[in-house]
C-alpha positions as CSV (number, residue, x, y, z in Angstrom):
1,M,24.9,-16.7,1.5
2,L,23.1,-15.3,4.2
3,V,22.1,-17.0,7.2
4,I,18.3,-17.7,7.6
5,E,18.0,-15.9,10.9
6,E,18.8,-12.6,9.3
7,I,15.3,-12.1,8.3
8,L,14.5,-11.8,12.3
9,K,16.3,-8.5,12.1
10,E,14.2,-5.5,11.6
11,T,15.6,-3.6,8.7
12,P,14.3,-0.1,8.1
13,P,12.8,0.5,4.6
14,R,15.4,2.0,2.3
15,I,13.9,5.2,1.5
16,S,15.8,7.6,-1.2
17,M,14.6,10.7,0.6
18,P,12.9,11.9,3.7
19,R,9.0,11.2,3.0
20,K,7.4,13.7,5.0
21,I,3.5,13.8,5.2
22,L,1.4,16.2,6.7
23,L,-1.9,14.9,8.1
24,G,-4.7,17.2,8.6
25,V,-7.8,16.2,10.6
26,S,-11.0,18.0,10.7
27,G,-14.1,17.8,12.8
28,S,-15.9,14.7,11.8
29,I,-17.1,11.3,13.6
30,A,-14.7,9.8,11.2
31,A,-11.9,11.6,12.9
32,Y,-10.9,8.5,15.0
33,K,-9.9,6.8,11.7
34,A,-6.9,9.4,11.3
35,A,-4.9,7.3,14.1
36,E,-5.3,4.2,11.9
37,I,-4.2,6.4,8.9
38,A,-1.2,7.7,10.7
39,R,-0.2,4.3,11.8
40,R,-0.4,2.9,8.1
41,L,1.5,5.8,6.6
42,I,4.3,5.3,9.1
43,E,4.5,1.5,8.5
44,D,4.9,2.6,5.1
45,G,7.9,4.6,5.5
46,F,6.4,8.1,5.8
47,D,7.5,10.7,8.7
48,V,3.8,12.0,9.7
49,Y,3.3,15.3,11.0
50,A,-0.3,16.0,12.1
51,A,-2.5,19.2,12.4
52,M,-6.0,19.3,13.9
53,T,-8.7,21.7,13.8
54,P,-10.5,22.8,17.0
55,A,-13.6,20.8,16.2
56,A,-11.2,17.8,15.4
57,T,-10.0,17.7,19.0
58,R,-13.6,16.9,20.1
59,F,-13.7,13.6,18.2
60,L,-10.2,12.5,18.7
61,G,-7.2,13.5,21.4
62,P,-4.2,15.0,20.0
63,M,-2.1,13.1,22.3
64,T,-3.2,10.0,20.4
65,L,-1.8,11.3,17.1
66,E,1.1,12.6,19.0
67,A,2.0,9.0,20.4
68,I,1.7,7.3,17.0
69,T,3.4,9.9,15.0
70,G,6.2,10.8,17.6
71,H,5.5,14.7,16.9
72,P,3.6,17.2,18.6
73,V,0.2,18.0,16.9
74,A,-0.2,21.6,15.3
75,R,-3.5,23.0,16.9
76,D,-2.8,26.7,17.4
77,P,-2.0,28.3,13.9
78,A,-1.0,31.5,15.8
79,S,2.0,29.8,17.7
80,L,5.3,28.9,16.7
81,S,5.1,25.6,14.9
82,P,6.0,22.6,16.9
83,W,7.0,21.1,13.6
84,T,9.8,23.4,13.3
85,T,13.2,22.0,14.4
86,E,16.4,23.7,15.1
87,S,17.8,22.7,11.8
88,D,14.7,24.1,10.1
89,T,15.6,27.6,11.5
90,E,18.9,27.6,9.6
91,R,17.3,27.1,6.3
92,S,15.4,29.5,4.0
93,S,11.7,30.1,4.5
94,E,11.4,31.3,0.8
95,A,11.6,27.5,-0.7
96,D,8.6,26.0,-1.6
97,S,9.7,22.6,-2.7
98,Y,11.9,19.8,-1.2
99,D,14.8,20.5,-3.6
100,D,14.8,24.2,-2.8
101,Y,14.8,23.5,0.8
102,E,17.8,21.2,0.7
103,N,19.8,23.5,-2.0
104,R,19.3,26.9,-0.3
105,S,22.3,28.0,2.1
106,N,21.0,31.7,3.0
107,L,19.9,31.9,6.7
108,S,16.7,33.4,7.6
109,P,14.3,32.7,10.5
110,P,11.4,30.3,10.0
111,I,8.0,31.6,9.6
112,P,5.8,29.2,11.6
113,H,2.9,28.5,9.3
114,T,5.1,28.0,6.2
115,E,7.7,25.8,8.0
116,R,5.0,23.3,8.7
117,T,4.7,22.4,5.2
118,R,8.5,22.6,4.6
119,G,10.0,19.3,2.8
120,A,6.5,17.9,2.9
121,L,5.4,15.5,-0.1
122,A,1.7,16.2,0.8
123,L,-1.0,17.4,3.0
124,L,-3.6,14.7,3.5
125,V,-6.7,16.0,5.0
126,A,-8.7,13.0,6.4
127,P,-11.4,13.5,7.3
128,A,-12.2,16.2,5.3
129,S,-15.5,18.1,6.5
130,A,-17.8,20.2,4.3
131,D,-16.4,22.9,6.6
132,I,-12.6,22.5,5.8
133,L,-13.5,22.0,2.0
134,A,-15.2,25.3,2.1
135,K,-12.1,27.2,3.8
136,L,-9.6,25.3,1.4
137,A,-11.7,26.2,-1.7
138,H,-12.1,30.0,-0.6
139,G,-8.6,30.7,0.8
140,F,-9.7,30.7,4.6
141,A,-6.7,30.1,7.0
142,D,-8.0,30.2,10.6
143,D,-6.8,26.9,12.0
144,S,-3.8,24.8,11.6
145,V,-5.1,22.5,8.6
146,S,-6.4,25.5,6.5
147,L,-3.2,27.5,7.2
148,A,-1.0,24.6,6.2
149,A,-2.9,24.1,2.8
150,L,-2.2,27.7,1.9
151,A,1.2,27.5,2.6
152,L,1.8,24.5,0.2
153,G,4.5,24.7,-2.5
154,R,4.0,23.9,-6.1
155,S,5.4,20.4,-5.9
156,E,3.5,19.6,-2.9
157,R,0.2,17.6,-3.2
158,L,-3.4,18.3,-1.6
159,I,-5.2,15.1,-1.0
160,L,-8.7,15.3,0.5
161,A,-10.8,12.4,2.0
162,P,-14.0,13.7,2.5
163,A,-16.4,12.4,5.3
164,M,-20.0,14.0,5.9
165,N,-23.7,13.2,5.5
166,P,-25.0,12.0,2.3
167,R,-27.0,15.2,1.8
168,M,-24.5,17.6,2.7
169,W,-22.2,16.0,0.1
170,K,-25.0,16.7,-2.5
171,H,-25.5,20.0,-1.6
172,A,-24.7,22.8,-4.3
173,A,-22.2,24.4,-2.2
174,V,-20.2,21.7,-1.6
175,R,-20.2,20.4,-5.1
176,A,-19.1,23.7,-6.3
177,N,-16.1,23.7,-3.6
178,V,-15.1,20.2,-4.8
179,S,-15.1,21.4,-8.3
180,L,-13.0,24.4,-7.5
181,L,-10.4,22.4,-5.6
182,K,-10.1,19.7,-8.3
183,E,-9.5,22.4,-10.8
184,R,-6.6,23.6,-8.6
185,G,-5.4,20.1,-8.5
186,A,-6.6,18.6,-5.2
187,V,-6.9,14.9,-5.4
188,F,-10.0,13.4,-3.7
189,V,-10.2,9.9,-2.3
190,G,-13.8,9.0,-2.0
191,P,-16.2,9.5,-0.5
192,E,-17.9,5.8,-0.5
193,T,-21.3,4.9,-0.8
194,G,-23.0,3.2,2.2
195,S,-24.2,3.6,5.7
196,T,-22.9,6.6,7.5
197,A,-22.8,7.5,11.3
198,C,-25.9,9.6,11.0
199,G,-28.0,6.3,10.2
200,E,-28.4,7.3,6.5
201,T,-27.3,5.8,3.5
202,G,-25.7,7.3,0.5
203,T,-22.5,8.8,-0.7
204,G,-20.6,10.6,2.0
205,R,-18.7,7.9,4.0
206,M,-14.8,8.5,4.2
207,A,-12.8,5.7,2.3
208,E,-11.1,3.2,4.4
209,P,-7.7,4.0,5.7
210,E,-6.1,1.2,3.7
211,V,-7.5,3.0,0.3
212,I,-6.5,6.6,1.5
213,V,-3.0,5.4,2.0
214,E,-2.3,3.5,-1.1
215,R,-3.5,6.6,-2.7
216,V,-1.3,8.8,-0.8
217,W,1.7,6.1,-1.4
218,A,1.0,6.0,-5.2
219,L,0.8,9.8,-5.5
220,T,3.9,10.6,-3.8
221,G,6.1,7.5,-4.7
222,R,9.9,8.6,-5.3
223,W,12.6,5.8,-5.5
224,T,16.0,5.6,-6.4
225,R,17.0,3.2,-8.8
226,T,20.4,2.4,-10.3
227,A,21.4,0.3,-13.6
228,R,22.0,-2.7,-11.3
229,A,18.6,-2.6,-9.5
230,P,17.2,-5.8,-9.0
231,R,14.3,-7.0,-11.4
232,A,11.4,-8.8,-9.8
233,L,8.5,-10.5,-11.1
234,L,5.5,-10.8,-8.6
235,L,2.5,-13.0,-9.0
236,A,-0.5,-11.8,-7.0
237,G,-3.8,-12.5,-6.0
238,P,-6.4,-15.2,-6.7
239,T,-7.5,-16.7,-10.1
240,R,-10.8,-17.4,-11.3
241,E,-11.9,-20.4,-13.2
242,P,-15.2,-20.1,-15.3
243,I,-17.9,-22.5,-14.7
244,D,-20.2,-20.4,-17.2
245,A,-20.3,-16.9,-18.6
246,V,-20.9,-15.6,-14.9
247,R,-20.2,-18.3,-12.4
248,Y,-16.5,-19.4,-11.3
249,I,-14.2,-21.2,-8.9
250,S,-11.9,-19.0,-7.0
251,N,-10.8,-18.2,-3.3
252,G,-11.0,-15.5,-0.5
253,S,-7.3,-14.1,-1.4
254,S,-7.1,-10.4,-1.4
255,G,-3.8,-9.6,-2.7
256,R,-2.9,-7.8,0.4
257,M,0.4,-9.7,1.0
258,A,1.4,-9.1,-2.7
259,R,0.4,-5.3,-2.2
260,A,2.8,-5.4,0.8
261,L,5.7,-7.1,-1.0
262,A,5.1,-4.4,-4.1
263,R,5.5,-1.5,-1.5
264,A,8.4,-3.0,-0.1
265,A,10.2,-3.9,-3.4
266,L,9.6,-0.4,-4.9
267,R,10.8,1.2,-1.5
268,A,14.0,-0.9,-2.1
269,G,14.5,0.5,-5.5
270,W,13.6,-2.8,-7.4
271,N,12.1,-2.6,-11.0
272,L,9.0,-4.6,-10.4
273,H,6.6,-6.3,-13.0
274,V,3.5,-7.7,-11.5
275,I,0.9,-10.1,-12.9
276,A,-2.3,-9.8,-10.9
277,G,-5.4,-11.7,-10.6
278,P,-8.8,-10.1,-10.2
279,G,-8.9,-7.4,-7.5
280,A,-5.4,-8.0,-6.3
281,F,-4.0,-4.8,-7.5
282,P,-6.3,-1.7,-7.5
283,S,-5.5,1.5,-9.3
284,P,-3.3,3.2,-6.5
285,L,-0.9,0.7,-6.7
286,N,-1.2,0.1,-10.2
287,A,0.2,3.5,-10.9
288,V,3.5,2.8,-9.2
289,A,4.4,-0.5,-10.4
290,D,6.4,-0.5,-13.5
291,L,4.0,-2.8,-15.3
292,V,0.9,-4.3,-13.9
293,E,-0.7,-7.1,-16.1
294,Y,-4.2,-8.2,-15.3
295,V,-5.3,-12.0,-15.7
296,T,-8.1,-14.0,-14.7
297,T,-7.3,-17.6,-15.0
298,A,-4.4,-19.8,-13.8
299,E,-3.5,-20.4,-17.5
300,E,-3.7,-16.8,-18.2
301,M,-1.3,-16.1,-15.5
302,L,1.3,-18.6,-16.7
303,N,1.3,-17.4,-20.1
304,A,1.8,-13.9,-19.1
305,A,4.7,-15.0,-16.6
306,R,6.4,-17.0,-19.2
307,K,6.4,-14.2,-21.5
308,A,7.7,-11.8,-19.1
309,L,10.5,-14.4,-18.7
310,E,11.1,-14.6,-22.4
311,D,11.2,-10.7,-22.7
312,S,13.5,-9.8,-19.7
313,F,15.7,-11.3,-17.4
314,F,14.5,-11.4,-13.8
315,D,16.8,-11.6,-10.5
316,L,13.6,-12.7,-8.3
317,L,10.4,-14.4,-8.7
318,L,7.8,-13.9,-5.7
319,S,4.7,-16.0,-6.0
320,P,2.2,-15.1,-3.1
321,A,-0.6,-15.7,-5.7
322,A,-3.4,-18.1,-4.5
323,I,-3.9,-19.7,-7.8
324,A,-7.0,-22.0,-8.1
325,D,-5.8,-25.5,-7.9
326,F,-9.0,-26.8,-10.2
327,R,-10.9,-25.8,-13.0
328,P,-14.2,-27.3,-14.7
329,T,-13.2,-29.4,-17.7
330,A,-16.0,-28.0,-19.8
331,P,-17.1,-24.4,-19.0
332,V,-20.2,-23.2,-20.3
333,P,-20.3,-20.2,-22.7
334,D,-23.6,-18.9,-21.8
335,K,-25.6,-18.7,-18.1
336,P,-27.7,-21.9,-17.8
337,P,-30.8,-21.5,-15.3
338,K,-30.4,-22.5,-11.7
339,T,-31.4,-26.2,-11.3
340,E,-31.5,-28.3,-7.9
341,R,-28.3,-29.9,-8.4
342,L,-25.3,-29.0,-10.2
343,T,-22.4,-31.6,-11.0
344,L,-18.9,-30.3,-12.1
345,E,-16.2,-32.4,-13.6
346,L,-12.8,-30.7,-12.5
347,E,-9.2,-31.1,-13.8
348,P,-6.2,-29.5,-12.1
349,T,-5.1,-26.0,-13.3
350,P,-1.5,-25.9,-14.6
351,D,1.2,-25.6,-11.7
352,V,2.5,-22.1,-12.5
353,L,5.4,-21.9,-10.2
354,S,6.8,-25.3,-11.1
355,A,6.4,-24.4,-14.9
356,L,8.3,-21.2,-14.5
357,T,11.0,-22.5,-12.3
358,S,11.8,-25.3,-15.0
359,S,12.2,-22.7,-17.6
360,P,15.9,-22.0,-18.7
361,R,15.2,-18.4,-17.9
362,R,14.5,-19.2,-14.0
363,P,15.3,-16.0,-11.9
364,R,18.0,-16.4,-9.5
365,L,16.0,-16.6,-6.5
366,V,12.3,-18.0,-6.3
367,V,10.1,-17.5,-3.5
368,A,7.1,-19.7,-2.8
369,F,4.1,-19.1,-0.5
370,A,2.1,-21.9,1.1
371,A,-1.0,-21.4,3.0
372,E,-2.4,-24.4,5.0
373,A,-5.1,-25.4,7.3
374,V,-2.8,-27.1,9.7
375,S,0.1,-26.0,11.9
376,F,3.6,-25.7,10.4
377,R,5.1,-29.1,9.8
378,R,8.9,-28.8,8.3
379,A,8.8,-31.7,6.1
380,P,5.4,-31.3,4.0
381,V,6.4,-27.7,3.5
382,L,9.9,-28.2,2.6
383,D,8.7,-31.1,0.2
384,K,6.2,-28.6,-1.3
385,G,9.1,-26.0,-1.8
386,R,11.6,-28.3,-3.4
387,R,9.0,-29.9,-5.8
388,K,8.3,-26.2,-7.0
389,N,12.1,-25.7,-7.3
390,A,12.2,-22.7,-5.0
391,D,14.9,-21.3,-3.2
392,W,12.6,-20.2,-0.1
393,I,9.1,-21.0,0.8
394,V,6.9,-19.0,3.2
395,F,4.4,-21.0,5.3
396,N,1.2,-19.2,6.9
397,R,-2.1,-20.5,8.2
398,I,-5.1,-20.0,5.8
399,E,-6.5,-17.7,8.8
400,T,-4.3,-15.2,7.6
401,I,-5.9,-14.7,4.2
402,D,-7.1,-11.3,3.9
403,A,-6.0,-10.5,7.5
404,E,-3.8,-7.6,8.5
405,N,-1.1,-9.7,10.4
406,V,0.6,-12.9,9.5
407,E,2.7,-15.4,11.6
408,A,5.0,-16.7,8.9
409,V,7.7,-19.4,8.7
410,L,10.2,-19.0,6.4
411,V,12.0,-22.3,5.0
412,D,15.3,-22.4,3.3
413,C,14.6,-25.2,0.5
414,H,18.3,-26.1,0.1
415,S,19.3,-26.4,3.6
416,G,15.9,-27.3,5.3
417,K,16.3,-24.7,8.0
418,S,13.5,-22.8,8.9
419,V,12.8,-19.7,11.2
420,S,9.5,-18.6,12.7
421,L,8.7,-15.1,12.7
422,P,6.7,-13.5,15.5
423,S,3.0,-11.8,14.5
424,L,3.8,-9.0,12.1
425,S,1.6,-6.8,9.8
426,K,1.8,-8.1,6.3
427,Q,3.6,-4.8,5.7
428,R,6.4,-5.3,8.1
429,F,7.0,-8.9,7.2
430,A,7.1,-8.0,3.6
431,D,9.6,-5.2,4.5
432,R,11.8,-7.8,6.2
433,L,11.7,-10.5,3.5
434,V,12.8,-7.9,0.9
435,A,15.4,-6.5,2.9
436,F,16.6,-10.0,3.3
437,L,16.5,-11.0,-0.4
438,D,18.0,-7.8,-1.2
439,K,21.1,-8.5,0.9
440,Q,21.3,-12.1,-0.7
441,L,21.4,-10.7,-4.1
442,T,24.0,-8.2,-3.1
443,Q,26.1,-11.0,-1.7
444,A,25.7,-13.1,-4.7
445,R,27.1,-10.4,-7.1
């Protein structure tokens, strides 16, 4: 049995292969978001190399991306690539995929613009301006970003996150360029509809960094799994309890912690089955989990989880789901008109976790989560974990719902010991928790 203090150790995510991503930045007011995209990609286990067009450097200083990524930023397409390392010069410049790159043994000097893409899983251009879309569509290569795009190999993705004025996005020339790029296999993330920096409203705003990174992560995911890889059941997001055909009782959970745990679990090589409430698992992550089942109510979540336990053996059950505590006793099938006052009679929803942990097919390790409005007090948190028959319970304040960071306390429900963690992003916390549980499973074998 691991000592609980092990979770305080920073354990790098276990990646099955180098995960190099090229981040291209073109000239747009949204260029400042590239720094956040780079940070999130690195947090998700990618090694990020950035390239900027001359116009992009007017909106974002290259030193910012160099500080975040730890690599020089490629700006001059004619110079020897700052991305080329000494080991790269000993490998063939003819390979156009990671496998070729690793397996070839003949030696030849690197060619700068092809070396920039060597071993990369994808080139993400964010923001992608109308100008860079035109260059990519028609094969121009007069800057570091368009040059890298032309040098992409057959197995390397081109992912584009457009950002421009709504009228520009509607222009026939831009639409034609987008269609041409899609025909060649480019993947578009966004743009979104809303207010733009120029003050107009419409479609053209770059997708949010979190959405872009989740899409990249889903498109480039490769994990090593073995026959003995742990199987984990993850309960995610809120539930909704209907009042009538339209209205419902729910909470503000976004599923952010569950998504972070899913990424960490998949990177660790786990087999993952997710049962998700509304909005908890958007399509990008849905594409990489082994199975995502969508449910709405607490009853549906319990039934789906019970069936999953009956059908398969699971090593772990993780339950960060924010399951509604109460439901209307008599939901109305239609939509009554609005009145001055509405009185609802509520009843408790099923205690999903307690029901699952009392099953004869209870997973070997169960991790509960508790979000409370008060500061951490060991006795009530420990009592809650033991009532739910959990092995561990993670405490956090309700202020962290849908927040980037979490200040969590991990409690061992057997010994009663607890460890308070510093403020961490939810992804870094999830990486630590998964690494901790992975070690515990390994020791138990």
